[in-house]
Wavefront OBJ file of the C-alpha trace (Angstrom):
o trace
v -29.283 -151.883 25.862
v -31.613 -150.150 28.293
v -31.899 -151.609 31.750
v -35.269 -152.207 33.398
v -35.168 -151.410 37.098
v -37.826 -152.721 39.504
v -39.403 -149.987 41.624
v -38.453 -152.007 44.705
v -34.797 -151.511 43.789
v -35.300 -147.775 43.317
v -36.846 -147.573 46.786
v -33.598 -148.828 48.342
v -31.692 -145.734 47.112
v -33.400 -143.184 49.330
v -30.818 -141.044 51.109
v -28.393 -138.184 50.487
v -25.511 -140.548 49.819
v -27.496 -142.700 47.429
v -30.402 -140.856 45.794
v -32.390 -142.365 42.929
v -35.539 -140.695 41.636
v -38.149 -141.727 39.073
v -39.305 -139.043 36.629
v -41.731 -139.942 33.866
v -40.929 -143.643 34.095
v -37.165 -143.151 33.924
v -34.753 -143.691 36.790
v -32.061 -141.092 37.540
v -29.217 -141.168 40.027
v -29.212 -137.602 41.364
v -26.743 -138.174 44.195
v -24.034 -135.922 42.771
v -26.572 -133.325 41.654
v -27.724 -132.720 45.234
v -24.673 -130.690 46.137
v -24.999 -128.198 43.269
v -28.735 -127.668 43.509
v -29.124 -123.942 44.382
v -32.567 -124.540 45.806
v -31.112 -127.045 48.234
v -31.182 -130.811 48.313
v -34.333 -131.056 50.439
v -36.856 -131.116 47.605
v -34.988 -133.868 45.762
v -34.497 -135.903 48.917
v -38.232 -135.681 49.505
v -38.624 -138.010 46.534
v -35.468 -140.082 47.039
v -36.289 -143.685 46.256
v -39.666 -142.671 44.836
v -41.559 -141.099 41.957
v -41.373 -137.298 41.565
v -43.166 -137.130 38.202
v -46.262 -135.230 39.294
v -44.395 -132.512 41.192
v -41.772 -132.223 38.469
v -44.322 -131.949 35.659
v -46.008 -129.012 37.331
v -43.198 -126.637 36.455
v -40.999 -128.258 33.814
v -41.220 -129.672 30.309
v -40.452 -133.398 30.214
v -37.189 -132.985 28.307
v -35.497 -130.677 30.805
v -34.376 -133.489 33.107
v -32.288 -134.992 30.324
v -30.406 -131.711 29.946
v -29.851 -131.415 33.673
v -28.752 -135.000 34.163
v -27.445 -136.449 30.901
v -25.169 -138.890 32.701
v -27.575 -139.732 35.494
v -30.032 -141.852 33.527
v -30.018 -145.445 34.777
v -32.917 -147.091 32.979
v -36.678 -147.556 32.791
v -38.682 -148.320 35.918
v -41.012 -151.290 36.245
v -43.690 -151.821 38.881
v -44.003 -149.512 41.876
v -46.132 -148.807 44.872
v -46.247 -145.025 44.481
v -43.925 -144.358 47.431
v -43.071 -140.660 47.758
v -45.112 -139.849 44.677
v -47.755 -137.169 44.377
v -50.881 -137.746 42.359
v -51.673 -134.858 39.987
v -54.880 -133.975 41.834
v -53.472 -134.192 45.352
v -53.705 -131.144 47.593
v -49.947 -131.142 48.240
v -49.149 -131.099 44.552
v -51.593 -128.261 43.918
v -49.963 -126.246 46.659
v -46.533 -126.878 45.182
v -47.201 -125.812 41.619
v -50.147 -123.445 41.813
v -52.873 -122.146 44.013
v -56.485 -123.110 44.435
v -57.594 -123.887 40.886
v -60.546 -125.761 39.454
v -61.223 -126.979 35.915
v -63.518 -124.671 33.966
v -66.775 -126.492 33.266
v -67.280 -127.351 29.645
v -63.728 -126.392 28.691
v -62.308 -129.181 26.572
v -58.805 -127.754 26.950
v -58.794 -128.539 30.645
v -57.848 -124.969 31.496
v -57.990 -124.248 35.202
v -59.250 -121.073 36.825
v -59.161 -119.866 40.418
v -61.908 -121.267 42.604
v -61.791 -118.580 45.279
v -60.688 -115.008 45.798
v -61.578 -111.589 44.355
v -63.439 -111.332 41.066
v -61.522 -110.442 37.928
v -64.094 -107.671 37.414
v -62.597 -105.891 40.400
v -59.143 -105.772 38.828
v -58.824 -102.131 37.733
v -55.032 -101.843 37.538
v -52.035 -104.136 37.201
v -51.215 -103.763 40.896
v -54.559 -105.429 41.674
v -53.416 -108.556 39.853
v -50.204 -108.607 41.847
v -52.186 -108.456 45.101
v -54.553 -111.199 43.914
v -51.656 -113.427 42.839
v -49.883 -112.961 46.158
v -53.017 -114.109 47.967
v -53.279 -117.248 45.821
v -49.795 -118.420 44.918
v -47.532 -120.514 47.172
v -44.651 -118.842 48.980
v -41.986 -120.694 46.993
v -43.418 -119.616 43.642
v -43.745 -116.007 44.779
v -40.184 -116.087 46.082
v -38.948 -116.906 42.614
v -41.223 -114.624 40.599
v -40.993 -111.512 42.780
v -37.329 -111.673 43.741
v -34.610 -109.280 42.681
v -30.876 -109.309 43.257
v -29.443 -108.652 46.738
v -31.227 -105.708 48.424
v -33.589 -105.327 45.444
v -32.721 -101.652 45.008
v -32.757 -101.882 41.223
v -35.963 -103.916 41.313
v -37.731 -101.089 43.140
v -36.040 -98.343 41.125
v -37.294 -99.852 37.868
v -40.837 -99.065 38.966
v -40.512 -95.692 40.643
v -38.221 -94.160 38.011
v -41.073 -94.007 35.489
v -42.846 -91.635 37.886
v -40.010 -89.116 37.608
v -40.996 -88.358 34.033
v -43.836 -85.862 33.728
v -46.317 -85.683 30.880
v -46.731 -82.455 28.892
v -50.148 -82.640 27.180
v -51.159 -80.693 24.078
v -54.788 -79.706 23.605
v -57.273 -78.916 20.847
v -56.237 -81.928 18.816
v -58.830 -84.149 17.134
v -58.624 -87.450 19.009
v -61.927 -88.887 17.832
v -59.991 -91.924 16.668
v -56.940 -93.139 18.595
v -54.809 -95.841 16.985
v -52.238 -97.625 19.160
v -51.476 -100.392 16.661
v -47.818 -100.977 15.954
v -45.256 -103.088 14.138
v -42.507 -104.843 16.056
v -39.628 -106.038 13.845
v -42.104 -105.697 10.995
v -44.836 -107.817 12.607
v -48.263 -106.434 13.483
v -49.233 -105.838 17.085
v -52.393 -104.299 18.537
v -50.174 -102.006 20.605
v -46.430 -101.384 21.152
v -46.262 -104.137 23.759
v -44.957 -107.705 23.691
v -44.951 -110.375 26.387
v -41.363 -110.767 27.507
v -39.931 -114.215 28.193
v -40.251 -115.281 31.826
v -39.055 -118.638 33.101
v -41.239 -121.576 34.179
v -44.694 -120.056 33.927
v -46.005 -123.284 35.444
v -45.102 -121.823 38.824
v -47.940 -119.347 38.392
v -50.478 -121.703 36.802
v -50.448 -125.336 35.610
v -51.317 -124.169 32.087
v -48.112 -122.156 31.954
v -46.855 -120.777 28.663
v -49.630 -122.437 26.671
v -52.223 -120.203 28.305
v -49.977 -117.157 27.882
v -49.676 -117.890 24.164
v -53.462 -118.102 23.842
v -53.911 -114.876 25.794
v -51.351 -113.122 23.578
v -53.356 -114.066 20.505
v -56.600 -112.866 22.053
v -54.951 -109.513 22.849
v -53.213 -109.257 19.476
v -49.701 -109.016 20.899
v -46.530 -111.051 20.411
v -45.381 -113.654 22.928
v -41.651 -114.228 23.432
v -41.157 -117.901 24.293
v -38.653 -118.574 27.097
v -35.756 -121.010 26.979
v -36.514 -122.072 30.543
v -40.158 -122.893 30.018
v -42.483 -125.216 31.880
v -43.878 -126.437 28.561
v -41.980 -127.822 25.604
v -41.321 -125.733 22.528
v -43.671 -128.044 20.656
v -46.483 -127.426 23.123
v -46.008 -123.668 23.046
v -45.929 -123.427 19.268
v -48.815 -125.891 18.884
v -50.924 -123.507 20.985
v -50.233 -120.726 18.494
v -53.025 -119.497 16.250
v -52.207 -119.837 12.518
v -51.721 -116.081 12.091
v -50.001 -115.546 15.442
v -46.390 -114.367 15.825
v -44.027 -115.770 18.448
v -40.460 -114.752 19.225
v -37.872 -116.930 20.961
v -35.618 -115.955 23.860
v -32.280 -117.745 24.144
v -29.978 -118.331 27.084
v -26.734 -119.145 25.318
v -25.388 -122.538 26.348
v -21.659 -123.065 26.820
v -22.281 -126.117 24.649
v -22.520 -124.282 21.350
v -23.916 -127.270 19.504
v -26.794 -127.331 21.966
v -27.277 -123.578 21.496
v -27.309 -124.006 17.724
v -29.822 -126.841 17.990
v -32.115 -124.717 20.151
v -32.005 -121.847 17.666
v -32.708 -124.131 14.727
v -35.586 -125.822 16.537
v -37.134 -122.441 17.312
v -36.805 -121.332 13.704
v -38.231 -124.570 12.310
v -41.088 -124.300 14.815
v -42.026 -120.959 13.291
v -40.582 -118.399 15.720
v -40.003 -115.120 13.909
v -37.180 -113.475 15.870
v -34.354 -114.482 18.191
v -33.868 -112.501 21.403
v -30.446 -113.396 22.853
v -30.118 -112.693 26.575
v -26.698 -111.067 27.065
v -26.783 -110.000 30.722
v -26.328 -113.405 32.370
v -22.662 -114.446 32.104
v -23.249 -115.757 35.628
v -26.511 -115.899 37.614
v -27.376 -113.055 39.948
v -27.712 -113.525 43.692
v -31.432 -113.488 44.461
v -31.727 -113.688 48.209
v -35.522 -113.672 48.433
v -35.591 -116.676 46.145
v -32.837 -118.361 48.134
v -34.854 -117.964 51.348
v -37.843 -119.656 49.722
v -36.105 -122.838 48.646
v -38.606 -125.433 47.568
v -40.320 -126.741 44.455
v -40.345 -123.319 42.859
v -36.785 -122.349 43.676
v -35.252 -125.674 42.891
v -36.996 -126.353 39.632
v -37.033 -122.808 38.328
v -34.464 -120.612 36.630
v -32.068 -120.543 39.579
v -31.481 -124.256 39.147
v -30.984 -124.030 35.430
v -28.879 -120.895 35.595
v -26.499 -122.598 37.992
v -25.713 -125.290 35.475
v -22.673 -124.394 33.386
v -24.435 -125.668 30.264
v -27.170 -123.028 30.480
v -25.052 -119.904 30.400
v -21.700 -119.047 28.927
v -19.346 -116.565 30.641
v -17.286 -116.556 27.435
v -20.117 -115.058 25.358
v -18.799 -111.938 23.617
v -19.411 -109.537 20.760
v -17.398 -111.826 18.509
v -20.191 -114.413 18.771
v -22.761 -112.252 17.000
v -21.363 -113.238 13.620
v -21.750 -116.904 14.582
v -25.406 -116.378 15.433
v -25.873 -114.695 12.074
v -24.453 -117.803 10.424
v -26.901 -120.240 12.030
v -30.233 -118.435 11.620
v -32.158 -116.194 9.277
v -34.328 -114.850 12.107
v -33.875 -111.205 13.091
v -31.463 -110.995 16.039
v -32.150 -108.836 19.088
v -29.785 -108.454 22.053
v -31.664 -108.448 25.350
v -29.952 -106.845 28.346
v -28.301 -103.625 27.094
v -27.491 -101.202 29.945
v -25.023 -98.705 28.474
v -24.973 -96.368 25.517
v -21.616 -97.735 24.329
v -23.053 -101.240 24.063
v -26.029 -99.941 22.106
v -23.620 -98.310 19.639
v -21.605 -101.523 19.346
v -24.788 -103.484 18.646
v -25.680 -101.013 15.911
v -22.234 -101.328 14.335
v -22.583 -105.126 14.288
v -25.872 -104.850 12.461
v -28.236 -106.541 14.892
v -31.908 -105.931 14.248
v -32.763 -104.694 17.708
v -31.774 -104.296 21.334
v -33.722 -104.504 24.581
v -32.760 -102.026 27.269
v -33.148 -104.324 30.263
v -31.571 -105.134 33.616
v -33.303 -108.505 33.845
v -36.051 -107.111 36.021
v -33.505 -106.166 38.681
v -32.610 -109.838 39.112
v -28.959 -109.799 38.070
v -26.821 -106.943 39.444
v -28.273 -104.806 42.189
v -27.350 -101.131 42.064
v -27.682 -100.779 38.303
v -29.771 -97.905 36.973
v -33.441 -98.104 36.119
v -34.166 -99.041 32.535
v -35.875 -95.705 31.841
v -32.669 -93.907 32.785
v -30.607 -96.220 30.600
v -33.076 -95.788 27.730
v -32.482 -92.024 27.754
v -28.717 -92.604 27.592
v -29.040 -95.189 24.822
v -31.180 -92.964 22.628
v -28.740 -90.088 23.085
v -25.806 -92.355 22.151
v -27.555 -93.592 19.024
v -28.753 -90.185 17.915
v -27.758 -89.328 14.322
v -25.597 -92.455 13.863
v -25.640 -93.985 10.363
v -28.027 -96.931 10.120
v -29.856 -95.946 13.312
v -33.273 -96.490 11.718
v -32.443 -100.126 10.958
v -32.146 -101.120 14.628
v -35.246 -101.106 16.823
v -34.920 -100.284 20.515
v -37.160 -101.928 23.104
v -37.293 -101.578 26.878
v -38.644 -103.586 29.800
v -38.583 -103.312 33.578
v -41.131 -101.833 35.966
v -43.770 -100.899 33.381
v -47.152 -101.020 35.109
v -49.238 -98.333 33.438
v -50.227 -97.220 29.968
v -48.594 -93.890 30.792
v -45.306 -95.759 31.297
v -45.634 -97.132 27.773
v -46.266 -93.638 26.452
v -43.171 -92.318 28.214
v -41.035 -95.130 26.782
v -42.219 -94.330 23.266
v -41.592 -90.626 23.783
v -38.024 -91.434 24.777
v -37.594 -93.351 21.537
v -38.453 -96.987 22.271
v -40.293 -98.906 19.573
v -42.169 -101.127 22.053
v -42.041 -102.343 25.640
v -41.818 -105.808 27.164
v -44.124 -106.930 29.986
v -42.989 -109.742 32.292
v -44.086 -110.038 35.916
v -47.585 -108.542 35.412
v -48.328 -111.370 32.993
v -47.329 -113.922 35.619
v -49.487 -112.190 38.217
v -52.457 -112.255 35.876
v -51.771 -115.905 35.097
v -51.395 -116.839 38.735
v -54.552 -115.027 39.778
v -56.967 -115.864 36.950
v -55.283 -118.086 34.373
v -55.635 -117.106 30.723
v -58.426 -114.640 31.533
v -56.065 -112.835 33.887
v -53.367 -112.410 31.251
v -55.917 -111.151 28.751
v -57.229 -108.615 31.256
v -53.721 -107.396 32.116
v -53.096 -106.692 28.431
v -56.563 -105.155 27.995
v -55.969 -102.714 30.837
v -52.599 -101.667 29.451
v -54.140 -101.061 26.031
v -57.013 -99.049 27.471
v -54.686 -96.948 29.606
v -52.351 -96.286 26.675
v -55.173 -95.192 24.366
v -56.635 -92.953 27.070
v -53.217 -91.392 27.627
v -52.742 -90.840 23.901
v -56.100 -89.078 23.659
v -55.427 -86.827 26.653
v -51.931 -86.049 25.374
v -53.230 -84.985 21.957
v -51.547 -87.841 20.101
v -54.050 -89.855 18.050
v -51.312 -92.075 16.557
v -48.003 -93.462 17.771
v -46.230 -91.254 15.226
v -47.527 -88.227 17.117
v -45.687 -89.230 20.308
v -42.618 -86.981 20.430
v -39.797 -86.454 22.948
v -41.023 -82.964 23.860
v -44.202 -84.444 25.366
v -42.369 -85.597 28.498
v -40.312 -83.657 31.006
v -37.727 -85.146 33.363
v -37.719 -82.136 35.693
v -38.934 -78.519 35.670
v -36.179 -77.359 33.361
v -35.520 -79.851 30.609
v -37.284 -82.310 28.314
v -35.767 -85.468 26.870
v -35.538 -84.480 23.223
v -34.014 -86.034 20.134
v -32.252 -82.800 19.234
v -31.660 -79.303 20.559
v -34.191 -77.709 18.199
v -36.931 -79.903 19.615
v -35.798 -78.952 23.090
v -36.002 -75.251 22.352
v -39.454 -75.730 20.853
v -40.604 -77.620 23.946
v -39.868 -74.561 26.099
v -42.278 -72.359 24.139
l 1 2 3 4 5 6 7 8 9 10 11 12 13 14 15 16 17 18 19 20 21 22 23 24 25 26 27 28 29 30 31 32 33 34 35 36 37 38 39 40 41 42 43 44 45 46 47 48 49 50 51 52 53 54 55 56 57 58 59 60 61 62 63 64 65 66 67 68 69 70 71 72 73 74 75 76 77 78 79 80 81 82 83 84 85 86 87 88 89 90 91 92 93 94 95 96 97 98 99 100 101 102 103 104 105 106 107 108 109 110 111 112 113 114 115 116 117 118 119 120 121 122 123 124 125 126 127 128 129 130 131 132 133 134 135 136 137 138 139 140 141 142 143 144 145 146 147 148 149 150 151 152 153 154 155 156 157 158 159 160 161 162 163 164 165 166 167 168 169 170 171 172 173 174 175 176 177 178 179 180 181 182 183 184 185 186 187 188 189 190 191 192 193 194 195 196 197 198 199 200 201 202 203 204 205 206 207 208 209 210 211 212 213 214 215 216 217 218 219 220 221 222 223 224 225 226 227 228 229 230 231 232 233 234 235 236 237 238 239 240 241 242 243 244 245 246 247 248 249 250 251 252 253 254 255 256 257 258 259 260 261 262 263 264 265 266 267 268 269 270 271 272 273 274 275 276 277 278 279 280 281 282 283 284 285 286 287 288 289 290 291 292 293 294 295 296 297 298 299 300 301 302 303 304 305 306 307 308 309 310 311 312 313 314 315 316 317 318 319 320 321 322 323 324 325 326 327 328 329 330 331 332 333 334 335 336 337 338 339 340 341 342 343 344 345 346 347 348 349 350 351 352 353 354 355 356 357 358 359 360 361 362 363 364 365 366 367 368 369 370 371 372 373 374 375 376 377 378 379 380 381 382 383 384 385 386 387 388 389 390 391 392 393 394 395 396 397 398 399 400 401 402 403 404 405 406 407 408 409 410 411 412 413 414 415 416 417 418 419 420 421 422 423 424 425 426 427 428 429 430 431 432 433 434 435 436 437 438 439 440 441 442 443 444 445 446 447 448 449 450 451 452 453 454 455 456 457 458 459 460 461 462 463 464 465 466 467 468 469 470 471 472 473 474 475 476 477 478 479 480 481 482 483
């Protein structure tokens, strides 16, 4: 039988040694959770003995607290004087979960857009969105979104490594019509780009993943829904257009029944592919995020990743067969960083792999994803069944020319993560749409100037890694590229 707890009783439990908090009308004893909170205990203690619903709702779906504190639920709250609570429209709450936003007039969806700052018309490149987001978003949110592991060497290398590949244009080709449309795992896309899963989009904008889903449809690309979302799976899939495709990204829980339930829920909800993150046996050490402890850090992925139920250090190749047994969705392994692992994935019959180092957020000192992609394609070259496994790549892609280079190396499509969050944080749904529009325009311009009117025309001999050698699928193509 559920207990009803007067708010006055909750208010008495308001210190580190005795910390009760109200979230969505339910009372939780978070005393023991304080010590394992990677973002620090301060943000929870701020609401000790009070109601944290408004601040919590800004970045998390309502069901996440049950997963974080299954044994902490005490009962339903009754009464209350609002002590330590934040109203949804308060200035402090806005600062915690987003920047200066206002509701768009006449918009029945309640979507919010920035009230101040540079015009979206002045955003000519993805870097402009990053600058605009930095000027608008709170420090804690930026600390989480922008951070990489340790000294952030890999984070930086992901970006600059694309610049070490040079383009080798061909001329006198009819490029009156340039077609960048693609198929990803058999599903149509306006270009070889998908929105990669990024945690708690509510840190960037109150609309979170719902607005990203709508923007993906407007741009004609696929949105990969994150496990660690700020909106529920139901909200994200309800925002989907009837003909829209969504994928689902999974952090594998050590509680395999919970993992199975999450996969089944995603499949029933209409997600078309399962992207299993395989590079997080333990969470990386993200020092920038750790220095910005607050609402963002404590309620974002660092919190969830620290919980033993949200990652599984025992996850191994032997588990792929189990995943095959619980879903009919295509399976893609996200986080491949070595040619040997790409070959193993092929042998196990997965439908795809993502060459990814988690945006430089896991292990600092790993190679850029473009360098790994070259190794992976070389390892897979001429292997039986190679054509049945699609290869994707993410990390540091900021230009349409980067997309072109990835395709020339052999990738089927690329994933975009942080730029989407910057667009969301700066301009809401319009910002995400413009980020994707710019990438599409840049890619089509590059294709025209490279003499490649279709994606099929993009070949390895159209890029050069140095003055002597091209990345080519075979030696004959290499010899031809020297002519």
